[in-house]
N, CA, C and O atoms as CSV, one atom per row, in Angstrom:
chain,resi,resn,atom,element,x,y,z
A,1,LYS,N,N,71.170,92.380,207.142
A,1,LYS,CA,C,70.255,92.540,206.024
A,1,LYS,C,C,69.770,93.992,205.973
A,1,LYS,O,O,69.309,94.536,206.976
A,2,ALA,N,N,69.877,94.593,204.829
A,2,ALA,CA,C,69.439,95.979,204.656
A,2,ALA,C,C,67.918,96.052,204.626
A,2,ALA,O,O,67.254,95.156,204.104
A,3,ASP,N,N,67.379,97.113,205.183
A,3,ASP,CA,C,65.934,97.321,205.204
A,3,ASP,C,C,65.614,98.695,204.621
A,3,ASP,O,O,64.832,99.456,205.191
A,4,PHE,N,N,66.229,99.004,203.479
A,4,PHE,CA,C,66.052,100.311,202.857
A,4,PHE,C,C,64.643,100.473,202.310
A,4,PHE,O,O,64.091,99.568,201.684
A,5,GLN,N,N,64.078,101.639,202.560
A,5,GLN,CA,C,62.813,102.022,201.963
A,5,GLN,C,C,62.924,103.480,201.541
A,5,GLN,O,O,63.429,104.303,202.305
A,6,PRO,N,N,62.460,103.817,200.337
A,6,PRO,CA,C,62.513,105.217,199.904
A,6,PRO,C,C,61.739,106.121,200.865
A,6,PRO,O,O,60.791,105.683,201.518
A,7,LEU,N,N,62.146,107.358,200.941
A,7,LEU,CA,C,61.510,108.341,201.804
A,7,LEU,C,C,60.099,108.684,201.317
A,7,LEU,O,O,59.208,108.978,202.114
A,8,TYR,N,N,59.914,108.641,199.991
A,8,TYR,CA,C,58.625,108.992,199.412
A,8,TYR,C,C,58.384,108.143,198.171
A,8,TYR,O,O,59.314,107.590,197.584
A,9,SER,N,N,57.139,108.056,197.792
A,9,SER,CA,C,56.772,107.359,196.569
A,9,SER,C,C,57.014,108.279,195.375
A,9,SER,O,O,56.680,109.463,195.423
A,10,GLU,N,N,57.587,107.744,194.319
A,10,GLU,CA,C,57.798,108.555,193.106
A,10,GLU,C,C,56.481,108.993,192.490
A,10,GLU,O,O,56.458,109.918,191.679
A,11,LYS,N,N,55.394,108.351,192.858
A,11,LYS,CA,C,54.068,108.694,192.327
A,11,LYS,C,C,53.518,109.991,192.933
A,11,LYS,O,O,52.584,110.577,192.386
A,12,LEU,N,N,54.085,110.444,194.054
A,12,LEU,CA,C,53.615,111.684,194.672
A,12,LEU,C,C,53.889,112.881,193.773
A,12,LEU,O,O,54.831,112.849,192.980
A,13,PRO,N,N,53.092,113.931,193.877
A,13,PRO,CA,C,53.382,115.173,193.141
A,13,PRO,C,C,54.718,115.768,193.605
A,13,PRO,O,O,55.169,115.507,194.720
A,14,ILE,N,N,55.330,116.553,192.752
A,14,ILE,CA,C,56.635,117.160,193.042
A,14,ILE,C,C,56.618,117.926,194.357
A,14,ILE,O,O,57.531,117.768,195.167
A,15,LYS,N,N,55.608,118.748,194.587
A,15,LYS,CA,C,55.552,119.544,195.821
A,15,LYS,C,C,55.500,118.654,197.058
A,15,LYS,O,O,56.103,118.994,198.076
A,16,GLU,N,N,54.810,117.546,197.002
A,16,GLU,CA,C,54.744,116.646,198.157
A,16,GLU,C,C,56.095,115.976,198.411
A,16,GLU,O,O,56.481,115.771,199.561
A,17,LYS,N,N,56.805,115.638,197.347
A,17,LYS,CA,C,58.134,115.037,197.519
A,17,LYS,C,C,59.100,116.046,198.142
A,17,LYS,O,O,59.856,115.709,199.054
A,18,ILE,N,N,59.071,117.277,197.649
A,18,ILE,CA,C,59.938,118.325,198.208
A,18,ILE,C,C,59.571,118.574,199.670
A,18,ILE,O,O,60.459,118.700,200.514
A,19,GLY,N,N,58.289,118.645,199.976
A,19,GLY,CA,C,57.837,118.853,201.348
A,19,GLY,C,C,58.293,117.746,202.277
A,19,GLY,O,O,58.679,118.011,203.416
A,20,THR,N,N,58.251,116.516,201.807
A,20,THR,CA,C,58.696,115.376,202.615
A,20,THR,C,C,60.180,115.484,202.923
A,20,THR,O,O,60.592,115.266,204.062
A,21,ILE,N,N,60.986,115.817,201.928
A,21,ILE,CA,C,62.436,115.993,202.140
A,21,ILE,C,C,62.681,117.120,203.136
A,21,ILE,O,O,63.473,116.974,204.068
A,22,ALA,N,N,61.998,118.246,202.934
A,22,ALA,CA,C,62.195,119.414,203.802
A,22,ALA,C,C,61.850,119.089,205.258
A,22,ALA,O,O,62.586,119.471,206.168
A,23,ARG,N,N,60.750,118.397,205.478
A,23,ARG,CA,C,60.330,118.077,206.857
A,23,ARG,C,C,61.161,116.947,207.469
A,23,ARG,O,O,61.686,117.081,208.574
A,24,GLU,N,N,61.273,115.847,206.749
A,24,GLU,CA,C,61.861,114.630,207.314
A,24,GLU,C,C,63.386,114.657,207.385
A,24,GLU,O,O,63.967,114.112,208.323
A,25,ILE,N,N,64.033,115.275,206.419
A,25,ILE,CA,C,65.497,115.300,206.385
A,25,ILE,C,C,66.035,116.597,206.977
A,25,ILE,O,O,66.909,116.569,207.844
A,26,TYR,N,N,65.516,117.732,206.514
A,26,TYR,CA,C,66.065,119.026,206.919
A,26,TYR,C,C,65.468,119.570,208.203
A,26,TYR,O,O,66.063,120.452,208.822
A,27,GLY,N,N,64.304,119.070,208.627
A,27,GLY,CA,C,63.673,119.569,209.843
A,27,GLY,C,C,62.904,120.862,209.652
A,27,GLY,O,O,62.616,121.558,210.625
A,28,ALA,N,N,62.566,121.196,208.414
A,28,ALA,CA,C,61.836,122.438,208.124
A,28,ALA,C,C,60.378,122.326,208.562
A,28,ALA,O,O,59.811,121.235,208.629
A,29,ASP,N,N,59.790,123.477,208.858
A,29,ASP,CA,C,58.368,123.533,209.177
A,29,ASP,C,C,57.507,123.508,207.921
A,29,ASP,O,O,56.308,123.240,207.996
A,30,GLY,N,N,58.104,123.783,206.777
A,30,GLY,CA,C,57.360,123.797,205.529
A,30,GLY,C,C,58.202,124.335,204.394
A,30,GLY,O,O,59.395,124.598,204.548
A,31,VAL,N,N,57.557,124.493,203.249
A,31,VAL,CA,C,58.229,124.954,202.030
A,31,VAL,C,C,57.455,126.120,201.447
A,31,VAL,O,O,56.226,126.097,201.379
A,32,GLU,N,N,58.189,127.142,201.026
A,32,GLU,CA,C,57.607,128.253,200.292
A,32,GLU,C,C,58.157,128.209,198.872
A,32,GLU,O,O,59.317,127.857,198.660
A,33,TYR,N,N,57.320,128.568,197.898
A,33,TYR,CA,C,57.705,128.502,196.488
A,33,TYR,C,C,57.554,129.873,195.845
A,33,TYR,O,O,56.595,130.595,196.119
A,34,THR,N,N,58.507,130.224,194.990
A,34,THR,CA,C,58.348,131.433,194.182
A,34,THR,C,C,57.329,131.145,193.079
A,34,THR,O,O,57.019,129.988,192.795
A,35,LYS,N,N,56.821,132.194,192.473
A,35,LYS,CA,C,55.881,132.021,191.355
A,35,LYS,C,C,56.530,131.225,190.233
A,35,LYS,O,O,55.886,130.380,189.612
A,36,GLU,N,N,57.820,131.497,189.972
A,36,GLU,CA,C,58.534,130.806,188.905
A,36,GLU,C,C,58.634,129.309,189.186
A,36,GLU,O,O,58.473,128.487,188.284
A,37,ALA,N,N,58.902,128.967,190.443
A,37,ALA,CA,C,59.015,127.556,190.804
A,37,ALA,C,C,57.671,126.847,190.642
A,37,ALA,O,O,57.617,125.730,190.128
A,38,LEU,N,N,56.604,127.482,191.070
A,38,LEU,CA,C,55.268,126.878,190.936
A,38,LEU,C,C,54.904,126.672,189.468
A,38,LEU,O,O,54.324,125.651,189.100
A,39,LYS,N,N,55.246,127.640,188.646
A,39,LYS,CA,C,54.978,127.535,187.206
A,39,LYS,C,C,55.779,126.383,186.601
A,39,LYS,O,O,55.264,125.627,185.778
A,40,ALA,N,N,57.029,126.255,187.009
A,40,ALA,CA,C,57.883,125.174,186.487
A,40,ALA,C,C,57.369,123.805,186.930
A,40,ALA,O,O,57.370,122.859,186.143
A,41,ILE,N,N,56.934,123.695,188.178
A,41,ILE,CA,C,56.393,122.425,188.673
A,41,ILE,C,C,55.181,122.013,187.847
A,41,ILE,O,O,55.060,120.858,187.437
A,42,LYS,N,N,54.305,122.948,187.614
A,42,LYS,CA,C,53.101,122.670,186.824
A,42,LYS,C,C,53.477,122.185,185.416
A,42,LYS,O,O,52.899,121.224,184.909
A,43,ALA,N,N,54.443,122.857,184.798
A,43,ALA,CA,C,54.874,122.474,183.446
A,43,ALA,C,C,55.550,121.103,183.435
A,43,ALA,O,O,55.294,120.292,182.545
A,44,LEU,N,N,56.406,120.846,184.414
A,44,LEU,CA,C,57.090,119.555,184.455
A,44,LEU,C,C,56.102,118.413,184.638
A,44,LEU,O,O,56.196,117.388,183.963
A,45,GLU,N,N,55.158,118.591,185.550
A,45,GLU,CA,C,54.170,117.532,185.762
A,45,GLU,C,C,53.295,117.335,184.535
A,45,GLU,O,O,52.940,116.202,184.210
A,46,ALA,N,N,52.941,118.413,183.847
A,46,ALA,CA,C,52.125,118.319,182.635
A,46,ALA,C,C,52.861,117.626,181.502
A,46,ALA,O,O,52.240,117.043,180.613
A,47,ASN,N,N,54.212,117.693,181.538
A,47,ASN,CA,C,55.011,117.105,180.465
A,47,ASN,C,C,55.636,115.760,180.843
A,47,ASN,O,O,56.564,115.303,180.177
A,48,GLY,N,N,55.142,115.132,181.893
A,48,GLY,CA,C,55.555,113.774,182.215
A,48,GLY,C,C,56.790,113.620,183.089
A,48,GLY,O,O,57.332,112.520,183.192
A,49,PHE,N,N,57.250,114.702,183.724
A,49,PHE,CA,C,58.435,114.619,184.573
A,49,PHE,C,C,58.091,114.542,186.062
A,49,PHE,O,O,58.990,114.586,186.902
A,50,GLY,N,N,56.834,114.433,186.394
A,50,GLY,CA,C,56.392,114.481,187.777
A,50,GLY,C,C,56.796,113.301,188.636
A,50,GLY,O,O,56.844,113.426,189.860
A,51,GLU,N,N,57.086,112.160,188.036
A,51,GLU,CA,C,57.421,110.977,188.827
A,51,GLU,C,C,58.921,110.774,189.017
A,51,GLU,O,O,59.352,109.721,189.485
A,52,MET,N,N,59.712,111.777,188.656
A,52,MET,CA,C,61.155,111.683,188.876
A,52,MET,C,C,61.486,111.965,190.339
A,52,MET,O,O,60.755,112.697,191.006
A,53,PRO,N,N,62.583,111.392,190.845
A,53,PRO,CA,C,63.021,111.733,192.195
A,53,PRO,C,C,63.504,113.181,192.252
A,53,PRO,O,O,63.760,113.802,191.220
A,54,ILE,N,N,63.625,113.707,193.465
A,54,ILE,CA,C,63.993,115.103,193.687
A,54,ILE,C,C,65.433,115.202,194.174
A,54,ILE,O,O,65.867,114.420,195.020
A,55,CYS,N,N,66.165,116.167,193.636
A,55,CYS,CA,C,67.495,116.532,194.110
A,55,CYS,C,C,67.387,117.962,194.620
A,55,CYS,O,O,66.972,118.853,193.879
A,56,MET,N,N,67.757,118.190,195.880
A,56,MET,CA,C,67.669,119.527,196.469
A,56,MET,C,C,69.025,120.219,196.370
A,56,MET,O,O,70.036,119.658,196.792
A,57,ALA,N,N,69.058,121.429,195.818
A,57,ALA,CA,C,70.273,122.245,195.753
A,57,ALA,C,C,70.140,123.332,196.813
A,57,ALA,O,O,69.299,124.224,196.703
A,58,LYS,N,N,70.989,123.245,197.847
A,58,LYS,CA,C,70.904,124.171,198.973
A,58,LYS,C,C,72.301,124.490,199.472
A,58,LYS,O,O,73.280,123.929,198.980
A,59,THR,N,N,72.403,125.385,200.445
A,59,THR,CA,C,73.701,125.729,201.000
A,59,THR,C,C,74.345,124.509,201.661
A,59,THR,O,O,73.651,123.674,202.241
A,60,GLN,N,N,75.648,124.412,201.573
A,60,GLN,CA,C,76.360,123.300,202.198
A,60,GLN,C,C,76.574,123.516,203.689
A,60,GLN,O,O,77.022,122.600,204.379
A,61,TYR,N,N,76.269,124.692,204.200
A,61,TYR,CA,C,76.530,125.033,205.594
A,61,TYR,C,C,75.409,124.637,206.547
A,61,TYR,O,O,75.603,124.624,207.762
A,62,SER,N,N,74.252,124.319,206.009
A,62,SER,CA,C,73.088,124.133,206.857
A,62,SER,C,C,72.111,123.194,206.181
A,62,SER,O,O,72.154,123.011,204.964
A,63,LEU,N,N,71.226,122.595,206.974
A,63,LEU,CA,C,70.139,121.810,206.396
A,63,LEU,C,C,68.937,122.708,206.132
A,63,LEU,O,O,67.793,122.253,206.136
A,64,SER,N,N,69.208,123.968,205.907
A,64,SER,CA,C,68.201,124.944,205.510
A,64,SER,C,C,68.682,125.569,204.206
A,64,SER,O,O,69.635,125.089,203.592
A,65,ASP,N,N,68.023,126.631,203.795
A,65,ASP,CA,C,68.497,127.378,202.632
A,65,ASP,C,C,69.236,128.641,203.049
A,65,ASP,O,O,69.568,129.475,202.206
A,66,ASP,N,N,69.495,128.787,204.351
A,66,ASP,CA,C,70.146,129.971,204.915
A,66,ASP,C,C,71.504,129.569,205.494
A,66,ASP,O,O,71.552,128.857,206.497
A,67,PRO,N,N,72.615,130.013,204.880
A,67,PRO,CA,C,73.940,129.605,205.358
A,67,PRO,C,C,74.268,130.075,206.768
A,67,PRO,O,O,75.216,129.574,207.372
A,68,SER,N,N,73.507,131.026,207.309
A,68,SER,CA,C,73.784,131.479,208.676
A,68,SER,C,C,73.124,130.579,209.729
A,68,SER,O,O,73.445,130.679,210.913
A,69,LEU,N,N,72.215,129.711,209.311
A,69,LEU,CA,C,71.566,128.764,210.223
A,69,LEU,C,C,72.350,127.453,210.190
A,69,LEU,O,O,72.026,126.545,209.424
A,70,LEU,N,N,73.364,127.363,211.012
A,70,LEU,CA,C,74.273,126.222,210.963
A,70,LEU,C,C,73.628,124.948,211.497
A,70,LEU,O,O,72.707,124.983,212.314
A,71,GLY,N,N,74.143,123.829,211.009
A,71,GLY,CA,C,73.673,122.532,211.473
A,71,GLY,C,C,72.274,122.219,211.004
A,71,GLY,O,O,71.921,122.468,209.852
A,72,ARG,N,N,71.467,121.660,211.919
A,72,ARG,CA,C,70.068,121.313,211.601
A,72,ARG,C,C,69.145,122.212,212.419
A,72,ARG,O,O,68.691,121.833,213.498
A,73,PRO,N,N,68.874,123.403,211.898
A,73,PRO,CA,C,68.061,124.364,212.646
A,73,PRO,C,C,66.607,123.910,212.769
A,73,PRO,O,O,66.184,122.944,212.134
A,74,ARG,N,N,65.870,124.618,213.583
A,74,ARG,CA,C,64.436,124.367,213.778
A,74,ARG,C,C,63.682,125.674,213.533
A,74,ARG,O,O,64.258,126.760,213.583
A,75,GLY,N,N,62.378,125.543,213.269
A,75,GLY,CA,C,61.531,126.721,213.152
A,75,GLY,C,C,61.782,127.549,211.906
A,75,GLY,O,O,61.761,128.778,211.976
A,76,PHE,N,N,62.019,126.915,210.773
A,76,PHE,CA,C,62.251,127.656,209.533
A,76,PHE,C,C,61.458,127.020,208.403
A,76,PHE,O,O,61.032,125.868,208.490
A,77,LYS,N,N,61.271,127.786,207.351
A,77,LYS,CA,C,60.699,127.279,206.105
A,77,LYS,C,C,61.770,127.408,205.039
A,77,LYS,O,O,62.512,128.390,205.008
A,78,ILE,N,N,61.848,126.439,204.186
A,78,ILE,CA,C,62.824,126.469,203.096
A,78,ILE,C,C,62.128,127.047,201.865
A,78,ILE,O,O,60.972,126.727,201.590
A,79,THR,N,N,62.842,127.900,201.128
A,79,THR,CA,C,62.271,128.531,199.939
A,79,THR,C,C,62.827,127.893,198.680
A,79,THR,O,O,64.040,127.845,198.476
A,80,VAL,N,N,61.927,127.403,197.838
A,80,VAL,CA,C,62.306,126.854,196.536
A,80,VAL,C,C,62.076,127.966,195.526
A,80,VAL,O,O,60.943,128.383,195.287
A,81,ARG,N,N,63.176,128.444,194.934
A,81,ARG,CA,C,63.041,129.583,194.017
A,81,ARG,C,C,63.035,129.164,192.555
A,81,ARG,O,O,62.617,129.931,191.687
A,82,GLU,N,N,63.496,127.954,192.284
A,82,GLU,CA,C,63.577,127.507,190.891
A,82,GLU,C,C,63.494,125.989,190.845
A,82,GLU,O,O,63.939,125.305,191.767
A,83,ILE,N,N,62.925,125.472,189.773
A,83,ILE,CA,C,62.844,124.028,189.549
A,83,ILE,C,C,63.402,123.755,188.159
A,83,ILE,O,O,63.030,124.406,187.183
A,84,ARG,N,N,64.298,122.780,188.091
A,84,ARG,CA,C,64.877,122.370,186.803
A,84,ARG,C,C,64.743,120.861,186.663
A,84,ARG,O,O,64.672,120.140,187.658
A,85,VAL,N,N,64.711,120.401,185.452
A,85,VAL,CA,C,64.729,118.962,185.211
A,85,VAL,C,C,66.109,118.578,184.677
A,85,VAL,O,O,66.646,119.236,183.786
A,86,SER,N,N,66.664,117.526,185.222
A,86,SER,CA,C,67.894,116.923,184.694
A,86,SER,C,C,67.474,115.598,184.081
A,86,SER,O,O,67.641,114.537,184.684
A,87,ALA,N,N,66.928,115.673,182.874
A,87,ALA,CA,C,66.312,114.511,182.244
A,87,ALA,C,C,67.304,113.365,182.039
A,87,ALA,O,O,66.962,112.202,182.252
A,88,GLY,N,N,68.516,113.687,181.631
A,88,GLY,CA,C,69.508,112.638,181.415
A,88,GLY,C,C,69.870,111.914,182.695
A,88,GLY,O,O,70.052,110.696,182.692
A,89,ALA,N,N,69.975,112.649,183.789
A,89,ALA,CA,C,70.292,112.058,185.088
A,89,ALA,C,C,69.058,111.429,185.717
A,89,ALA,O,O,69.173,110.550,186.570
A,90,GLY,N,N,67.886,111.875,185.300
A,90,GLY,CA,C,66.651,111.279,185.777
A,90,GLY,C,C,66.109,111.855,187.060
A,90,GLY,O,O,65.517,111.122,187.852
A,91,PHE,N,N,66.288,113.144,187.296
A,91,PHE,CA,C,65.710,113.750,188.489
A,91,PHE,C,C,65.340,115.204,188.255
A,91,PHE,O,O,65.778,115.833,187.292
A,92,VAL,N,N,64.518,115.720,189.164
A,92,VAL,CA,C,64.104,117.120,189.180
A,92,VAL,C,C,64.930,117.817,190.258
A,92,VAL,O,O,65.077,117.290,191.361
A,93,VAL,N,N,65.468,118.991,189.949
A,93,VAL,CA,C,66.294,119.740,190.890
A,93,VAL,C,C,65.494,120.907,191.453
A,93,VAL,O,O,64.985,121.745,190.708
A,94,ALA,N,N,65.392,120.949,192.783
A,94,ALA,CA,C,64.757,122.071,193.472
A,94,ALA,C,C,65.873,122.973,193.973
A,94,ALA,O,O,66.655,122.572,194.834
A,95,ILE,N,N,65.953,124.184,193.445
A,95,ILE,CA,C,67.002,125.131,193.816
A,95,ILE,C,C,66.450,126.051,194.894
A,95,ILE,O,O,65.428,126.713,194.709
A,96,THR,N,N,67.153,126.077,196.030
A,96,THR,CA,C,66.650,126.800,197.190
A,96,THR,C,C,67.489,128.031,197.496
A,96,THR,O,O,68.663,128.108,197.134
A,97,GLY,N,N,66.867,128.992,198.169
A,97,GLY,CA,C,67.575,130.175,198.645
A,97,GLY,C,C,68.395,130.856,197.566
A,97,GLY,O,O,67.979,130.954,196.412
A,98,ASP,N,N,69.570,131.325,197.966
A,98,ASP,CA,C,70.456,132.052,197.059
A,98,ASP,C,C,71.567,131.178,196.498
A,98,ASP,O,O,72.555,131.694,195.976
A,99,ILE,N,N,71.421,129.875,196.596
A,99,ILE,CA,C,72.470,128.960,196.136
A,99,ILE,C,C,72.750,129.182,194.649
A,99,ILE,O,O,71.837,129.397,193.852
A,100,MET,N,N,74.025,129.124,194.302
A,100,MET,CA,C,74.431,129.206,192.899
A,100,MET,C,C,74.829,127.820,192.442
A,100,MET,O,O,75.590,127.135,193.124
A,101,THR,N,N,74.327,127.404,191.308
A,101,THR,CA,C,74.755,126.129,190.756
A,101,THR,C,C,76.019,126.370,189.948
A,101,THR,O,O,76.323,127.505,189.581
A,102,MET,N,N,76.754,125.301,189.673
A,102,MET,CA,C,78.006,125.453,188.926
A,102,MET,C,C,77.713,125.962,187.525
A,102,MET,O,O,76.777,125.498,186.875
A,103,PRO,N,N,78.503,126.903,187.066
A,103,PRO,CA,C,78.262,127.438,185.724
A,103,PRO,C,C,78.618,126.425,184.644
A,103,PRO,O,O,79.488,125.574,184.832
A,104,GLY,N,N,77.947,126.530,183.539
A,104,GLY,CA,C,78.259,125.684,182.401
A,104,GLY,C,C,79.344,126.311,181.554
A,104,GLY,O,O,79.874,127.371,181.887
A,105,LEU,N,N,79.663,125.663,180.479
A,105,LEU,CA,C,80.664,126.196,179.563
A,105,LEU,C,C,80.093,127.380,178.785
A,105,LEU,O,O,78.887,127.454,178.549
A,106,PRO,N,N,80.967,128.300,178.391
A,106,PRO,CA,C,80.480,129.396,177.554
A,106,PRO,C,C,80.079,128.874,176.176
A,106,PRO,O,O,80.371,127.726,175.838
A,107,LYS,N,N,79.420,129.699,175.391
A,107,LYS,CA,C,79.006,129.270,174.054
A,107,LYS,C,C,80.191,128.878,173.194
A,107,LYS,O,O,80.089,127.995,172.343
A,108,ASN,N,N,81.322,129.544,173.421
A,108,ASN,CA,C,82.536,129.243,172.671
A,108,ASN,C,C,83.636,128.866,173.662
A,108,ASN,O,O,84.389,129.742,174.088
A,109,PRO,N,N,83.756,127.580,174.048
A,109,PRO,CA,C,84.773,127.172,175.014
A,109,PRO,C,C,86.184,127.499,174.538
A,109,PRO,O,O,86.448,127.525,173.335
A,110,ALA,N,N,87.089,127.748,175.482
A,110,ALA,CA,C,88.475,128.085,175.171
A,110,ALA,C,C,89.143,127.005,174.312
A,110,ALA,O,O,90.028,127.314,173.514
A,111,ALA,N,N,88.733,125.762,174.467
A,111,ALA,CA,C,89.326,124.667,173.696
A,111,ALA,C,C,89.147,124.864,172.192
A,111,ALA,O,O,89.942,124.356,171.401
A,112,CYS,N,N,88.116,125.595,171.796
A,112,CYS,CA,C,87.891,125.842,170.366
A,112,CYS,C,C,88.986,126.713,169.756
A,112,CYS,O,O,89.184,126.694,168.541
A,113,ASN,N,N,89.701,127.480,170.588
A,113,ASN,CA,C,90.753,128.372,170.098
A,113,ASN,C,C,92.148,127.764,170.228
A,113,ASN,O,O,93.141,128.416,169.906
A,114,MET,N,N,92.226,126.515,170.701
A,114,MET,CA,C,93.526,125.871,170.877
A,114,MET,C,C,93.861,125.039,169.651
A,114,MET,O,O,92.982,124.504,168.975
A,115,ASP,N,N,95.159,124.946,169.387
A,115,ASP,CA,C,95.607,124.162,168.227
A,115,ASP,C,C,97.045,123.716,168.472
A,115,ASP,O,O,97.751,124.274,169.312
A,116,ILE,N,N,97.452,122.723,167.737
A,116,ILE,CA,C,98.844,122.275,167.764
A,116,ILE,C,C,99.288,122.088,166.324
A,116,ILE,O,O,98.617,121.427,165.532
A,117,SER,N,N,100.435,122.684,165.996
A,117,SER,CA,C,100.938,122.622,164.615
A,117,SER,C,C,101.635,121.282,164.381
A,117,SER,O,O,101.866,120.521,165.321
A,118,SER,N,N,101.961,121.006,163.143
A,118,SER,CA,C,102.624,119.748,162.788
A,118,SER,C,C,104.011,119.624,163.412
A,118,SER,O,O,104.528,118.519,163.573
A,119,ASP,N,N,104.613,120.765,163.764
A,119,ASP,CA,C,105.932,120.703,164.424
A,119,ASP,C,C,105.812,120.804,165.947
A,119,ASP,O,O,106.818,121.037,166.617
A,120,GLY,N,N,104.585,120.632,166.523
A,120,GLY,CA,C,104.393,120.543,167.972
A,120,GLY,C,C,104.221,121.858,168.702
A,120,GLY,O,O,104.281,121.875,169.931
A,121,VAL,N,N,104.010,122.956,168.006
A,121,VAL,CA,C,103.816,124.249,168.665
A,121,VAL,C,C,102.325,124.399,169.018
A,121,VAL,O,O,101.448,124.307,168.159
A,122,ILE,N,N,102.081,124.631,170.299
A,122,ILE,CA,C,100.703,124.785,170.778
A,122,ILE,C,C,100.353,126.266,170.806
A,122,ILE,O,O,101.134,127.086,171.288
A,123,THR,N,N,99.187,126.602,170.294
A,123,THR,CA,C,98.702,127.984,170.301
A,123,THR,C,C,97.314,128.032,170.946
A,123,THR,O,O,96.602,127.029,171.002
A,124,GLY,N,N,96.954,129.208,171.424
A,124,GLY,CA,C,95.609,129.431,171.953
A,124,GLY,C,C,95.384,129.059,173.399
A,124,GLY,O,O,94.243,129.034,173.862
A,125,LEU,N,N,96.473,128.764,174.135
A,125,LEU,CA,C,96.282,128.400,175.548
A,125,LEU,C,C,95.961,129.598,176.430
A,125,LEU,O,O,95.151,129.490,177.350
A,126,PHE,N,N,96.586,130.735,176.159
A,126,PHE,CA,C,96.396,131.889,177.039
A,126,PHE,C,C,96.118,133.142,176.241
A,126,PHE,O,O,95.931,134.213,176.819
């Protein structure tokens, strides 16, 4: 029989949820926030997104935000530099350290320049 319990209550403020993840999962001593992240948290909570679960975007090499700290390091603080909402997916994303998220499509995707004629000739691929 499974005995699953969430790590935190969705009713907690965003900063408390991030802090719980950082301490309990990553082993961090705490969390530091950029001014931009703090401003975004305030705006998200004011606009009704505060009770969403948290998704942490961090380096894949470590349970920290520093790729040189391999494994599960101790004695570090994780830095949240940006906060985004993924409303469709239903969560708030905390972006840490220097991590890059996957880029989106350009304003004019290459597919817009592709075509196939009535006689089967494809244009615009390269």
